[in-house]
C-alpha positions, 0 to 999 in steps of 0.5 A: 973601134976605139971606146971612145968611137963606139960612145960617140956612135950610140950617142948619134944613135940616142944611147947617152951616157947617163949625167954623172957617167963617164968611160971611167965607169965602163973601164971600171967594169971591163978592160979597154981592150975588151970593148974594143976587140968585139964594138957594140957587144960589151958596150951595150951590154954594160949600157943596159946595166949600172955603174958597178962602183959607188954609188951603187945603182947609177944606171948607165944609159936609161934608154938600155936594159939589161934583163936577167930573165932569172928575177923574180926572188921576192913575193912582189915587186919584180914584176913591178921593177920590170915594168918600170925598166920597160916604161922607162926605156920606152920614155913612157913612164906616165903611160902606164900607173897603178903598178902592183905584183904578186907572187906566192911561192907556196901556192905557186900563183902569181899576178901582175896588174896596171893601168894603161890608158885609163884601161885595168889590166890583170895578168895571171902569171905563170910561175917557173922558179926564179924566171920571169913569166915572158908571156906576160912581159910582151903583153906589156910590151904591147901596151907600149909599143906605138906604130912607129917604135918597137921593142928589139932585144940583143940575146945576152944567154940567161937574159936579153939587151932591150931598146925602144927603137923606131925602124931606122934606128934598129936598122942602124943598131943591128948593122953595127952589131953584126945583125945580133938585133931582134925585133919582137914582130 
């Protein structure tokens, strides 16, 4: 399947290239043949990231997140970034507010706090070198999931490609990825 057909099919499922992102940005990262050899696998990996040239940090698709589980590098802010990314792909940035975190490498302690629907949450985080605590990440997802939308992922080695989908879209995307999609539930 051509790269253009993959982009069109993903757009029909609601995964659009962000404004200003073009097919040339995708081709800057990988040659066309790589995308077309394994339809939907590499393109979804790239959709979850940023354009790999100037201007730096431009998201390719706001509804997909390529989550590297070895992302805890600073004393503060890394868990805030995780929460903000989950809010972004679920299009619920206003739902979770007052996000704060701390990682103290010396005492091997960490925490995450935020307010969701007017209720304050405080999670004690397990510190495991630079690996994110997936139990805490799942708590955040639980706070964002609704009756008709859930988080789905595709295994990406030491990371995951995350989506927030209704059942019908999840089923369609799972078909396109040869059953690579996993539901959090």
